[in-house]
C-alpha positions as CSV (number, residue, x, y, z in Angstrom):
1,M,73.3,103.3,88.3
2,H,73.4,99.1,88.3
3,E,70.4,97.5,89.5
4,T,70.5,93.9,90.9
5,A,67.2,92.0,91.1
6,P,66.8,90.4,95.1
7,A,65.6,86.4,95.3
8,V,64.0,86.8,98.2
9,S,60.9,89.0,99.3
10,A,60.8,92.7,100.6
11,G,60.8,92.5,104.6
12,S,61.9,88.3,104.7
13,R,64.9,88.0,107.1
14,V,67.4,85.3,105.9
15,S,69.9,84.6,108.2
16,L,73.2,83.3,107.3
17,D,74.1,79.7,108.5
18,E,77.8,78.7,109.3
19,L,79.0,78.1,105.6
20,D,77.7,81.2,104.6
21,L,79.2,83.6,107.5
22,A,82.1,81.5,106.6
23,L,82.5,82.0,103.3
24,V,81.7,86.1,103.3
25,T,84.6,86.1,106.2
26,A,86.9,84.4,103.3
27,L,86.1,87.1,100.4
28,Q,86.7,89.4,103.8
29,V,90.5,87.9,103.8
30,A,90.0,87.2,99.6
31,P,87.5,88.9,97.5
32,R,88.7,87.8,94.4
33,A,90.2,84.6,95.1
34,P,88.7,81.4,93.4
35,W,86.6,79.0,94.5
36,S,89.3,76.3,94.6
37,Q,91.7,78.0,96.9
38,L,88.7,78.9,99.6
39,A,88.1,75.1,99.3
40,G,90.6,74.3,101.2
41,P,90.4,76.3,104.7
42,L,86.2,76.1,104.6
43,G,86.5,71.9,103.8
44,V,83.9,72.5,101.1
45,D,84.1,71.9,97.9
46,A,84.5,74.9,94.8
47,A,80.8,74.0,93.4
48,T,79.3,74.4,96.7
49,L,81.0,77.5,97.9
50,S,80.3,79.0,93.9
51,R,76.5,77.9,94.1
52,R,76.0,80.0,97.4
53,W,77.9,82.6,97.0
54,A,75.8,83.2,93.5
55,R,72.4,82.4,96.2
56,L,74.0,84.9,98.2
57,R,74.9,88.2,96.0
58,E,71.4,87.3,93.4
59,A,69.1,88.0,97.0
60,G,71.8,91.0,97.9
61,I,72.2,89.9,101.4
62,A,76.2,89.9,100.6
63,W,78.4,91.6,98.2
64,V,82.3,92.2,97.2
65,T,82.6,95.6,96.0
66,C,85.4,98.2,94.5
67,Y,86.4,101.8,95.6
68,P,89.5,104.6,96.0
69,A,91.5,103.8,98.8
70,A,92.2,106.0,101.5
71,G,95.8,107.2,99.6
72,Q,93.6,108.3,96.9
73,V,91.6,110.6,98.7
74,G,93.6,113.7,99.5
75,Y,93.6,116.4,102.4
76,A,90.4,117.8,103.5
77,A,88.4,115.3,101.0
78,L,86.7,113.1,104.0
79,A,84.1,113.8,106.3
80,L,82.0,112.8,107.6
81,I,78.0,115.4,107.1
82,E,75.6,115.7,109.9
83,V,72.8,117.5,107.9
84,S,69.6,118.6,110.1
85,C,66.5,118.9,107.9
86,V,62.7,119.6,107.7
87,P,61.0,116.5,109.0
88,Q,58.6,115.6,106.5
89,A,61.2,115.6,103.5
90,R,63.9,113.3,105.1
91,E,63.4,110.0,103.4
92,E,63.0,112.0,100.1
93,L,66.2,113.8,101.5
94,A,68.1,110.4,102.0
95,Q,67.1,108.8,98.9
96,T,68.1,112.3,96.3
97,I,71.6,111.9,98.6
98,A,72.0,108.5,98.5
99,R,72.0,108.4,93.8
100,H,75.4,111.4,94.6
101,P,78.5,109.1,94.0
102,Q,80.1,111.4,96.7
103,A,77.8,110.7,99.2
104,L,78.9,106.7,100.1
105,G,77.1,105.9,102.9
106,V,73.7,107.6,103.8
107,E,72.2,106.6,107.2
108,V,69.2,107.9,108.9
109,V,69.4,108.1,112.8
110,S,68.2,109.7,116.5
111,G,70.2,112.2,118.0
112,S,71.7,115.2,116.8
113,C,70.9,115.3,113.6
114,D,68.2,114.0,111.1
115,L,71.0,112.1,108.5
116,L,74.5,111.2,108.8
117,L,76.2,111.5,105.8
118,T,80.5,109.8,104.7
119,V,81.5,111.4,101.4
120,A,84.9,111.5,99.9
121,T,85.4,113.5,96.5
122,G,88.4,113.7,94.3
123,S,90.5,117.5,96.4
124,M,89.6,119.9,99.0
125,E,87.8,121.8,96.2
126,L,85.4,119.6,95.5
127,M,84.3,118.4,99.4
128,S,83.9,122.3,99.5
129,S,81.4,122.5,96.4
130,Y,79.3,119.3,98.1
131,V,78.6,120.7,101.6
132,L,78.2,124.4,100.0
133,A,75.7,122.0,97.4
134,L,73.6,120.6,100.0
135,G,73.5,124.3,102.5
136,R,71.5,125.1,98.9
137,I,68.8,121.8,99.6
138,A,65.8,123.9,100.2
139,S,65.0,120.7,102.7
140,V,68.1,121.2,104.2
141,T,67.7,123.0,107.7
142,A,72.1,123.0,108.6
143,T,75.0,120.6,107.9
144,R,78.0,120.2,109.9
145,T,81.6,119.0,108.6
146,H,83.6,116.5,110.6
147,L,87.0,116.3,108.2
148,V,89.0,112.5,109.2
149,Q,92.5,113.8,108.9
150,H,93.9,109.8,109.9
151,L,92.1,106.7,108.8
152,N,93.6,104.3,111.7
153,R,90.7,101.2,111.0
154,E,88.2,101.3,108.2
155,G,85.5,99.0,107.3
156,S,87.8,96.9,104.4
157,R,89.7,96.0,108.3
158,W,86.7,94.2,109.8
159,R,85.9,91.0,109.6
160,F,83.2,88.4,110.3
161,D,85.5,86.3,112.4
162,S,84.3,82.9,111.7
163,L,87.1,81.6,110.2
164,S,90.5,80.9,112.6
165,R,93.5,83.1,112.7
166,G,95.1,80.0,110.6
167,Q,92.3,79.6,108.2
168,Q,92.2,83.2,108.1
169,R,96.5,83.6,107.3
170,D,95.7,80.6,105.2
171,L,93.9,82.7,102.7
172,A,95.4,86.2,103.0
173,E,97.9,86.3,99.2
174,P,101.3,87.2,100.1
175,G,102.9,90.8,100.0
176,G,98.7,91.8,101.0
177,G,97.9,94.5,103.3
178,A,98.6,98.6,102.8
179,A,101.1,99.8,101.0
180,G,104.1,102.0,103.3
181,G,103.9,105.5,102.0
182,R,101.8,108.0,99.6
183,A,100.5,105.9,97.1
184,A,100.7,106.0,93.7
185,V,97.7,109.0,91.7
186,L,95.2,106.0,89.8
187,T,95.6,106.6,86.1
188,G,92.2,107.1,83.8
189,E,92.2,104.0,82.5
190,E,92.3,102.2,86.6
191,R,89.7,104.3,87.9
192,R,87.6,103.0,84.5
193,L,88.9,99.9,85.7
194,M,88.1,100.3,89.5
195,L,84.7,101.8,88.7
196,A,83.6,98.3,86.8
197,L,84.6,96.1,89.7
198,G,82.2,98.6,92.3
199,P,79.2,96.7,91.2
200,D,80.6,93.1,91.4
201,G,84.2,93.3,92.6
202,R,84.4,88.9,91.7
203,R,83.9,89.9,88.1
204,P,85.8,87.8,85.4
205,V,88.4,88.9,83.4
206,A,86.7,88.4,80.1
207,A,83.7,90.4,81.9
208,L,86.0,93.6,82.8
209,A,88.2,93.5,79.7
210,A,84.1,93.8,77.2
211,E,82.7,96.3,79.1
212,L,86.1,98.0,78.9
213,G,86.7,97.0,75.2
214,R,90.8,95.7,76.4
215,P,92.5,92.6,75.8
216,E,92.4,90.4,78.7
217,S,96.2,90.3,79.3
218,S,95.4,94.0,79.6
219,V,92.9,93.7,82.2
220,R,94.6,91.1,83.7
221,R,97.5,93.4,84.6
222,A,95.8,96.6,85.7
223,L,94.0,94.4,88.3
224,G,97.6,93.6,89.8
225,T,98.5,97.1,90.2
226,L,95.3,98.0,91.3
227,L,95.2,96.1,94.0
228,H,98.2,95.4,95.2
229,G,98.8,96.2,98.3
230,D,95.3,98.6,98.8
231,S,96.9,101.8,97.8
232,K,95.1,102.7,94.4
233,A,91.8,100.5,95.2
234,V,90.4,98.2,98.0
235,L,87.9,94.7,97.4
236,R,85.8,95.0,100.7
237,C,82.7,92.1,101.0
238,E,79.9,93.3,102.7
239,A,77.0,91.5,104.4
240,A,73.0,92.5,105.1
241,L,73.8,92.9,108.9
242,P,70.6,91.9,109.9
243,H,70.5,88.6,108.6
244,A,74.3,88.1,109.6
245,G,73.2,89.2,113.5
246,W,74.6,92.3,114.0
247,H,71.4,94.7,114.7
248,G,72.8,97.9,115.6
249,T,75.1,101.1,114.9
250,A,76.6,104.1,116.0
251,T,78.6,106.2,115.7
252,L,80.8,108.0,117.9
253,W,82.1,111.5,118.7
254,M,84.7,111.9,121.3
255,S,87.9,113.6,122.6
256,V,91.1,113.4,123.8
257,A,94.3,115.4,124.5
258,P,96.2,116.0,121.3
259,A,99.5,114.3,123.1
260,E,97.1,111.4,123.7
261,L,95.2,111.5,120.1
262,A,97.4,109.0,118.0
263,L,97.4,106.3,120.7
264,A,94.3,106.3,121.5
265,A,93.0,106.3,117.9
266,E,95.5,103.0,117.3
267,E,93.6,101.2,121.1
268,M,89.7,101.6,120.0
269,A,90.5,100.1,116.2
270,Q,91.6,97.3,117.8
271,L,88.8,96.5,119.6
272,K,86.8,94.1,117.7
273,E,83.8,96.6,117.5
274,T,84.9,99.0,115.9
275,R,83.9,99.2,112.2
276,L,85.6,102.5,111.8
277,A,88.6,105.1,114.0
278,A,89.6,108.5,112.8
279,S,90.8,111.0,113.9
280,T,89.0,114.4,112.8
281,A,89.5,118.0,112.6
282,S,87.1,119.1,114.9
283,E,86.0,120.0,118.6
284,A,85.6,115.9,118.8
285,N,89.2,115.3,117.8
286,L,88.1,111.3,117.8
287,L,85.7,109.4,116.0
288,S,85.0,105.3,115.9
289,V,82.0,103.7,113.8
290,V,80.8,100.8,116.0
291,W,78.4,97.4,115.1
292,L,76.6,96.4,117.6
293,H,74.7,93.2,118.3
294,A,71.8,94.6,120.6
295,L,71.2,98.3,120.7
296,D,73.0,97.9,124.7
297,D,75.9,96.4,123.8
298,L,76.6,100.3,123.0
299,A,76.9,101.7,126.6
300,R,79.7,98.1,127.5
301,Y,81.2,99.7,124.6
302,E,81.6,102.9,126.1
303,A,83.4,101.6,129.6
304,R,85.6,99.7,127.0
305,V,87.2,102.5,125.7
306,A,86.7,104.5,128.5
307,A,89.5,102.4,130.7
308,L,91.6,102.5,127.4
309,I,91.6,105.9,127.3
310,P,90.5,107.3,131.0
311,S,90.9,110.9,129.3
312,M,88.5,110.6,126.9
313,R,85.4,112.3,127.2
314,V,81.9,111.9,124.1
315,L,80.2,114.7,123.0
316,N,78.1,113.6,120.9
317,R,76.7,110.2,119.5
318,V,73.9,108.7,116.8
319,V,72.2,105.7,116.1
320,T,71.7,104.2,113.3
321,L,68.2,103.9,112.0
322,R,68.3,102.5,108.4
323,W,71.4,102.4,106.7
324,V,69.7,103.9,103.4
325,K,73.4,103.9,102.2
326,R,76.7,102.4,102.3
327,M,79.7,102.1,100.3
328,G,78.4,102.8,97.0
329,R,75.2,100.6,98.0
330,L,71.7,101.5,97.8
331,L,70.3,99.0,100.8
332,S,66.1,97.8,100.9
333,E,65.2,98.2,104.7
334,D,66.1,95.6,106.2
335,G,69.9,95.8,104.8
336,R,69.9,94.4,101.3
337,S,71.8,95.6,98.5
338,V,69.1,96.3,96.1
339,A,71.9,99.0,93.7
340,S,75.2,100.1,93.1
341,V,76.0,103.8,92.2
342,P,79.6,104.6,90.9
343,M,82.1,105.7,93.5
344,D,83.1,108.5,91.2
345,L,84.7,110.5,93.4
346,W,85.8,113.1,90.9
347,Q,83.3,113.5,89.3
348,P,82.0,117.9,89.5
349,I,79.2,118.8,92.3
350,P,76.4,119.2,90.6
């Protein structure tokens, strides 16, 4: 596990200003772009951007991570899992599960369960082993697994939108975006490179080469192959939500007629607040993860979805009380990154 030292005290709140949000949005579009490339669209010199980013990253308020692309996760190997447990064990259980490499996200939630996990494994067999292993934990009283069939939108496509569309187009890399067809399987060397990028997706090539014991030229070529088209690995710029003005997260499980499922998922994916949209293999065949400025926004979001998809029924909803882990990052109570857990989905289940 890779530790980072926050530069702000626990419980303190540092609101991101307009330039901070613009910088984070720019890195959501182009996570490894050199500061000189960002300077023009943002209207700020490269040295200022470098200092800004160093401050945000050292404080755990913003970070860039790397993880396997959706195409690397096979059939029945991505799921949201509801976990119920004995009340006095919830905090300890959340912290224990958060150190599992397969548990990409761990949330303490209100509603039908105590914890909500986002789990990815290298195969269906590993997913089965992981679910069974959860059930053997003494404090766990029940689990419910929702297997993801298709991702219509995932978090790396979400933007703070602090830049105009023109600015974002200027930053977008030529040929970027999701590649079509089945992705080539990651090689062992590419997995090692992806894991080396996990704690800091902007690590210089020289540092990566030193860690991997490879020539810089080889690492530079491997990076181009690994990150091209987001078919093998994905870079994502994240920020501590409360510091950025987003104070709530909710997960909705919905049911729509099978014939309308694909269109409904695409419609929902276009909504600004939708962080993740997916079809699932359960009675609730449509799933949405929603980011909110305030809890009141949830009812307005549901009303908009109902207007777009009249046949939709909400079967269940949970509201996140606290993110313990998000995409491999252990988070403080105020949402700052305090450590990184390698997202090695191919590890055997303990």
